Structure formats: structure tokens, C-alpha cells
N, C-alpha and C positions, 0 to 999 in steps of 0.2 A: 510576422512583425513588419514585413515589407508592405503588406496590404494595409495594415494599420497606419503606417507612415504615409502611404499614398492617400489614404482617406483624409488625414489631417491636412495634407498638402492641397488636395482638391478643394476642401472647404475653405482653406485660407486663401487660395488663389481666387476662388469665386467671389468672396467678400471683398478682397483687396481690389480686384478689377472693377467691381461695381462702385466702390467708394473713390478710388483714385484714378480711374482711367482718364478723367478730365485733364489731369496734369501730366499724363504720360504720353499724350498724342499731340505734340505741337505741330503746327503747320510748318512744313519744310520748304523754305524758299529755294529757288533755283537761279543762280546767276547766269545771265546770258553772256555771250562772247564779247570781249572787249574789241574796240576799234581804235584806230589812231585818232588823236585829238584833232589834227588838222583835217580829218575827213568829216568832222561833225559840224553841221550848221547850227549854231545856237539859235533857238527860236525866241522870238518876242523879246529881244533885249531892250528895245525902246519902250515896250510895255512896262517893264520893270521900272524904268526911269520915270514914267508918268505916275507911278504909284509909290514914289518914295515917301511922300508926306503921309503921315498917319492921320486918319480922320479924327478931328478933335471931338466932334459931337456924333454920338451914335443915334441914328434915327430908326424909327420903326419901318417895317416893310411898307406899310400903306403910305407913309410920308414920302418915301423914296419913289414909289410907284406913281403917286399922284403928281410928283414934281417933274416927270419926264413924259415925253411923247412915246407911245408904245403901239405895237401890233399885238392884238390878243390872239390866243390860240385855245382851242378846246376840242377834245374828242371824248370817247367813252371812258378813258382812263386817266387823262391828265388835263390840266388847264393852267394858263399862266399868260405870260407876255414876253415880248422881245423889246428891249430898249433900243429905240431908234438912234440914240446917241451912242455911237460906237458899235452898233449892231450886235449887242451882247444878249445872249439868252441867259437871263438871270432871275427868272420868276417862274417856278414850276411847282404845282401842287398835285399830289396823287389823289384823284377823286374817289378811289375805291377803298382807301385805307385811312384810318383815324389813329390818333395818338393813344387812345385808350378805349375801353369798352363803353364809356359814358356816351349816351346818345347825343349830348351837346358838345362833345369833344371836337377839336379841330382836325381837319385833314392833314396828312403828312405834308409839310413844306420841305421840298427837297432842295431846290435852288433858291438862292437869296441874292439880292443886288448888293453892290458895293455901297457902303454907307451904313449898312445894318451891322448888327453885332457879329454875325458870322457869315460873311459873304461866300458865295459858292456859285460859280457861273462859268459859261463857255464863251470863249472869244474865237473869232474867225477873221482872218485878214491876210494881207500880203506884205512881204518885205522886199526891198529892192537890193540888187546886187551892185556892188562897187559904186555906190553913190551916183546913180545915173540921173539924179536931179528930176525924178518923177514924183509928183505929189501923190502920196498914197493915203488912203483912208486910215484913220487911227481912232483912238478911243474917244476923241472929241468931235469926230465927224458926225454931222447931222444927216442921216439917211432919209430918203423919201420912200414911201411904200405905195405899191399899186393897189393894195387892199388893206383894209383895217383889221380883218379877222382871218387867221389861218385855221383851216380845218382839213380833214381828209379829202374833201371834195373841192377845196379852194386853196390852192397853193398861193404863196406870196413872194413877191420880189422886192428886195430893198435896192435902191438905186442911188448912186452918187457919181457926179461928173466933176473932174478937176478942171483947173484953168487951162490945161494943156489939151483939153478935148478927149481925155481918156475916161471912158465910162466903166464904172465898177458895179457889179450886181452880185447880190447874194440871194439865191433862190431857195426858199424853204418849202418842203412838203412834209406831211406827217401822216402816219397810218392811224388805225383805231386803237393802238396800244401805246408803245413807248419809243417808237423809232422815227427819227427825223432823217430826211435826206437833204443835205446841204450842198448846193452847187455854187461855187464861186466862178464868176464870169468877168472877163475883161474885154472891152471893145476899144481897140486902139485906133482912134480917128486923129491922132496927132501926126506930126511930120517926122517922127523918128522911131527907131526900134527901141523897145524897152525890154529889160531883163529883170524878172521878178521870180519869187518863189512863194508858194502859199504856206500858211501855218494854221494850225488849229490847236487850241489850248484849253485845258480845264484848270481852273484856278480855285483853290480852297484856302480861305484865310481863317486863321485860328485853328488850333488842333481840336478836332471834334471830340465829343465825349464818346469813348469806346467801352465796350464790356470788359475788354482786357482779359479774355478767357482763352486759354491755350488751344482749345478745340475750335476756335472761331477766328478767322482772319478778317481784320478790318484795316483798310489803308489802301496803298497802291496795289493795283492788280493789272496784269497785262499778259497777252499772248503774243510774243515776238519771236519770229523764226520757229514757231511751233513749240516754244518752251514757255511754260506758265511761270510767271514771276509774281511773287507775293512779298511785299515789303510793308512794314508798319511805318507810322509817321516818324518815329524816332530814327529808323534806318535812313529815311530820306533826309532828315535834318542833319544827321551825322555824316552821311556819305555823299550827298548830292548838294551840299551848300554852294551857293553862287560865289561865296568868298574863298572856296578851296581852289587851289591851283590844280591839284590832282584829285579827281573824283573816282569813286569805285566804278568798276566796269559796267555795272547794270545801269548807271545813270545816263549813258549815251550809247545808242546802238543803231545799226542799220537794219532795215527789215523790208520785206515786201508783203504788204497786207498785214493781217493780225488785228489786234485791238488793244486799247489801253485806257485806264481811267482810275477812279477811286470807288471802292466798295465799302458799304456799311453792312450790317447784319442782313438786312432784307432788301436794301436799295443799292443802286449802282448808277454811275455816270460813266460812259465809255465812248471814246472816239473810235470810229471804224473806218480806216482809209480803204480806198479801192484796192482790191486784191492784186491788181495788175500794176499798181504804182509803187515805186521805190520811195522809201521815206527814211528820214533820220529821226529817231525817237529820243526824247530828252525828258528826264525827271529832275526837278529842281526844288530847292528850299532856300528861302531868304527870310530875314527878320529885320523889319524896320519899325519895331515896336510891337508888331504882331507877326506870328508865324505865317508864312506864305508858302503853300505847297502847290506845285505845278506839274502837270503831266500833259505833254503835247508832242506834236511832230511837225516837221517841215517837209514839204514835197520837193520834187526835183526843180531845177532852174528852168524856167520857160523863157524863150526868146520870142517876142511878139512883134512882128513887123508892122509898119504902118499900114492901116487899112485892114488889119487882121483881127481876129478875136480868139479867145481861149476859154474853155470851160474846165473846171477842176471839181470833181464830185467825190463825196464821201458821206458816211452816215454817222449819226449820233444816237446812242441809246441813253435815255434817262428815265429810270422807273424801277419797278419792282422786279426782283429776280425770281419770277414765276417760271417753274420748270417747263410747262407746256409752251409758254411764249418763247423762252430761250431756245427750246428745241425747234420750234417752227422757224425762228430766225436762222438758226444753224443750218437747217435743211433748205429753206427756200431762198435765203440770201447768201448762202455759202459762207457764213461766218464761222470759222473753224473753232471747235471746242468751246462754243459759247456757253454751253451748260456748265462748264467748269468755273464760271463766275460764281456758282454756288460752291461753298467750301465743303466738298465731300470728304476731305481728309485723306490720310494714307490708305484707308480701307474703302476706297471708292468702289471697288469691285463688289462690296457688300452694301454700302449705303445707297448707291445709285439704284440697284435692283429693288431695294426695299422701298425707296421713294416712288419709283415707277409703279410698283405693285399696289401701294396704298392709293396712289392717284388713280389707277385703273379701277380699283374697287369703289373709290369715291364716285367715279363716273356713273356707276350703277346704283350705289346706295344713296348718294346725295348728302352724306354726312360722314365726316372724317372719323368720328367715333365708331360708327358702324363699319367703316372701311378698315379700321384697326382691328376690330373683332373678326372681320372676314380674313384679314391677313393672318391673325393668330390661328384661326382654324386651318388655313392653308399650311402654315408652319407645322402644326400638329400632324397634318396628313403626310407632309414630307418626311417628318421625323418619326412617323408611326412605327416603322420596323425597329428602330433603336429603342424607342420608348417601350415597345411591346416586349422586347428581350429584357430590358431593365426591370420592368414591372413583374414579369414572370419570375425573374430571379429573386426579387424582393418578396413576392408571394411565397416562394419556396422558403426564404429565410424566415418568414412569419410562421410557416408550418413547422420549421425546425426549432422553434423557441423552446419547447419542452426538452428536446435533446440537448440544446445548448445549456439550459439551466442545470441539467443533470451533470454535464461535464464540469460546470463551475463548482457544483457541490462535491464531485468526485475528486477534483484536484484543486482544493481551496488554497493550498500553499505551494503549488508547483505551477507557476504561471506559464513557464515554457512548455511543459507537458500539455497543459490545457490548450494553448495556442496550436500545438501540433495536432491534437485531436480535433480541434475546431476546423483546421484546414483540411484535415482528412474527411471530416463530415461534409464540408462545403463541396469538396471535390467529388465525393461519392454521390451527393444529391444534386449536383449541378447548380449550386447556388453561388452568388457572388456578393460578398458583404459591401462592396463599394458601388454596386450597380445603381443604387439610389441616387448617387451623386452625378451619374452620367447625364441625365436630363438637364440638371442645373448647369453643368459645364457646357453642354451643347448650346444652351440658351444664351450664354454670355455673349458670343459674337452677334447674335441676332438682337439681343438686348442693347448692346452698344450701338449697332447700326440704326436701330429705331430711335434711340436717344439722340444720335447725331441728326437724324432726319427731323425729328420733332424740334430740335434746337435751332437748326440753321435754315430750314425751308420755310418760305413765306406762306405756303399752303396751310400750315398749322397756325399761322398768326391770327389770333382772335377767332379760331375755328371752334364753334360750340358743339357740345354733345347734347345731352338732355338734362333736365332738372337744374341742379345748381352748377354744373360744369359749363361755363360759358367760354372757356379758352383752354383747349387741349394742350397748348404749348406752355401753360403756366401751372403751378401746383394747385391742388385742390384748395379752393378758397375758404371752405368751412372747416375750421379746426377746433380742437378741444378748448383752446383758450378763449374762444368766443361762444362756447357752448353750441358749436356748429351753426353759427350765424344768428343766434338769439340775442347775444350781447354785441352791440356795435361799438368797437373800440380798436385802436391801433395797438397790436400786440408788440411789446418791446422786443428788440432783437435778441436780448438775453433769453427770452422765453420762446422764441420761435422754434427752437429745437424740439419742444414738446407740444407745439401747436400742430398736432397731427390731424389731417383731414379724414373725412368719411371714407373716401376711396382707399387710401393707404391702410386704414384700419380693416376694411373689408378684405384687402389683399393679404394682410397679415393673418386674418382669420382663415381664409381659404388655404394659405400655406400651412397653418397649424393643422387643419383638417386633413390635408394631403399627407402630412407627416404622420398622423395617427393611423393611417392605413398601412404604413411601413412598420416593420418590426423594430423594436428598440435595439440599438447596438448592444453587444454583449459587454463591452467595456463601459464602465460608469462614466468615465470622462467623455468618451464619445457621445454617450447618451445625453449628457448635460449640454454639450456643444450643439447637438441637434435640437434640443429643446429650446435653446436660445435663439436659433436662427430665425423663426418667425418674428420675434420681437426686434431683432437687429435689422432685418429687412424692412420692417414697418417704419422704424425711425429713419433708416437710410433713404428709403423711397419717398418719405413724406415731403421732401423738398424737391422732388423730381416732377417733371411734367405730368399732368393728369393723364395724358394719352399713353405715356409709358406705364403708369400704374394700372391703367385699364388693360393694357396688353398682358401684364403679368397676372392680373386677377383672372382674366378669361383663360389664360394658360393654365392656371392652378385648377380652375373648375373643370376644364377638359381633362387634366391629369387625374383629378379625383374620380371622374366618371370612368376613365380608362382603367385605372387601378382597381376600382371596385368591381368592374366587369371581369377583369382578368382573375382577380382573387376568387370571385364566385365560381368561375369556370374551373380553376385549379382545385378548389376545395370540393366542388361537386364531383370532379373526375376522380379524386383520391378518396372520396367518401368517407 
């Protein structure tokens, strides 16, 4: 009876995990240590004052861009411009990524200028200490540029000199991917000592559309004092509002180095201060008709004597969260745990190796579908001993079918006696009635990890396979309700549950074939449950990423081959 109960439990857990794991693994935020309020330098207070008025007219990006003087930038991965009014980086397009699979679709627009519907930009500047009457550049300052185009081989300097003969510079350089180096410089040719501190700020106006899925974090992200902090936009609004006298501890913190910013599913903007610099980190929210989210930091106070100059450097990442790029920045630029910008979840010890393995196979195969197949074969090899033992036991169970049937006929009315004799038969022959569930149960952690990787990593974004599979991160596009692509129409949400694609149907068929190689359970109820599993899995996996269904299908095929081979050997051996 214990074996029977364990069998039901194993099957139930397997199905439940597959269906519901999405809602069982929320991202767990970590609060950093609080500091005293009087130790915190509030960043960019005057900037908030300049943005009190809500824009009455929403303009298009092109209208805003064309109305301002700008420095253009371009490399292999991004293109855009810097607004010379205020020295704001507010226009950035990802050259390698489009909004959809349509050939004429737009590239991803990550940063947008103020005046558009959803502004998202980076500010860089200085604040003075104790009202020292030094004219500082602000959002209305018209900067001059020494070059009109910023590129990896052509850095740019923005220059402004105030009436007191203090010159301010912002020096920009960019690599071939997504990393800017920004150096603020002050040349004090005035007749007095000045005291200022630098600030850098990412501002996002209006709450962006998010997937709102528990296994994916979107919102504030930072690594401060080696602690990863993840907060959604509601958390910032509730806990870090500028109108609150007392804010939550994570809203203000001291740190040395680290990084902070906002993350979407595939994209991120992050400020990266110099690792040797002490900073005060601030997260804020305000609402003046539109939600205003800010993540920024201020540096230490600098005293610059007359005739002296000062440079303050840091980096800015704005782009796609591609694993190899983040890893390279982590290693070469010593940005700690930068790969954790990808939401690996609680089970990062599984999801990270899965991602690295698939990317390694992709380096040789050149196709992520083939990489998934290679990864599936690798998993089968690693789990071969367990599967071998399980399949041998199931083969023995199949051989014992006549004996099991005789016991059922011998004790038709004495279920307890029949179970005792069955257990004795299993023990004598070395068979295990639940052995067939072991491969499924072992596959669950791997299945989850692959699902997580397919869902959160940009490598799978619009990654094609062959034939009709153009995006391994999306469900099979050819379903029953369109006669597998023959009829072109939008399937209503009500019918989407039965709009099963070609690949899920193939997966269900291979699962059914695999099941046929196993002996039918002695208990009729168990037999019915097993018979339903291929249909249940077909419907459940129909809405999952095609790459995940591909993995399961290939795994079934390999299991069929292994089972058939083992059964042939056992039957031949026992002649």
C-alpha cells in the first residue's frame, strides 16, 4: 500500500510542479542595511523642482529629437543621441533587437526623451555644498561639444564654462556593446575654492508595462554592499516616496562600488560607480501627474582649490542582458555579480549551469534548437545510470505481467492478500512498480531550469529553429484552431487552450509511445492515470516555449530508444 501511495504522490507532484511552479517561485528581495537620515545626501533635489510641471502636450520622439541640438552615437549594438541641453542621455535604440519577428518591425527603443509619452533617461551633474554661490550646470544648460558623433574610436567632450571662469566637462566614451564611460571634470580658474559633489541619476517617468509574472523580476535592481536588491515599481512608490518623512531602509544606503538601475525582462540601464569611490545611493518616487521613478547616487564632497581641476569617473550600462557580454564586463571591468542582472531565481545553482551549457553548445551548433537537443543528450548521458536501473526494473515488470494477472485471478476478493503476494513477487524478481516514475521526477528540476532559462534569457529571444519554429522562447505558432497555419485568423482567448501546436502534439505522441513500452499498472485506477498523462502533458505544454517542448520531445525519443534496447536485452537473456 505504501508503494501505491508513493506512486500517486509522485505523479501528483510531477504534474503539480509543471503546472504551478510559475507561481511558487517568487523573486525574494533583500533589504540592505539602513543608515541614519542625516548621513544621506539627497541627490538631485533641484532636478525634481525643475520637473514639477506636467507636460501638457505629448510629442513623438522625432519631434523632440529634431527640436534640440544633439551629439549622435553609434556602434555595433546601439545608436542614439545625447541632448546638449542638460547633457542628458535620452535617446538609445538597440540595433540588434526588434519588437517582433516582422521584418519591417522597429528596433527596440530603450531610452526616450522628456516630452514623449514615457520618458526614460540618464542625468549627470554636480551639486554644490552649503550654497557656495557657484553657478553649476543644470537641465537648461546649453553644452558645447568638441565632436558631433560619439563612437568607440571617437570619444566626445561636452563643455560649459560659467561666469566665474569655472569650466565643466562631461567626457563620453563607448565600447562596441552597451557600456559607456562617463568622466565629469571641473577646471577651477576662478579666484575661490569651491565645494561640490557629483550625482548620477536614472529617471523613468510613468510605470512601464510589465509581464507581472512571479518568476520574473522587473523594476529596480542593484548590487549594493554585495547584496542584490530587487524591488518592483509598487515597492518604490509605497516605500520611497519623496513625500514620506520616513522611508524604508533600502531607499537610502551607503556603499563602495556596486551598481544600480532599472531592469526589464531583457534590457537594463545601470549606473556603475568606480569601485574605489564611496557613494550614497538613493531610490525615489514622486507623482506630479505622472509617476516618476529615480535610481541614483551622489559621490563624496570634493574641495577644488583655485587653479586646480578634478575628474570623477564611472560607467553606464544601457542595453541587452546578454550573458556573455555581462560575464565579460564582470571579468574585465571588475563589476561584481553583473550576471545576476539576469533573473536566475532561487535555483540559480541549476539555471546558471543550464544557460552556460546551452550557450556553449550554441557556440558549436550555431542554432539554439540544436543546442537544446545537444543539451538533452548530455542530460540523458548524465542520468543514464538512473534511467538504466529504472528501465531494467520496468522491463522486469513487463515480464511479470502474466504472474501478476494470475495473482489477480487467484485473489479476486482479497485485495490485501493480493497486494502482499505482489510485493513478494516484486521483491523476489527485483522489480520496482514505481521505477517508471523516477525518470519523470528527476527531469522536473531540469525542466524547470530550462523553462526559466528560456523565459528570462535574451539569447532565446526570437531565436529560430527550423521550419515553422521562428522563436524558441514562444509557443508553437501552428495550432489546431488554424489547421496548423492553413487558416489565417486570430484565435479567441477562449479557444486558445485547445489550440495545440504541432510540436506539443508530437511530444504527447512520443510520451504515449514511451508509456506503451512500460507494463500497465496492476491497479485499474493507476492504469487510467497513466493513460491520461500523455494527454494532460500535451495540453499543459502547449502554451510553453517551443524550446522547452523540443527538449521534452527529444528526451522522450531517447527514452524510447533506451527502453527498447534494454527490454530486448532482458527478453533475449531470459529467452
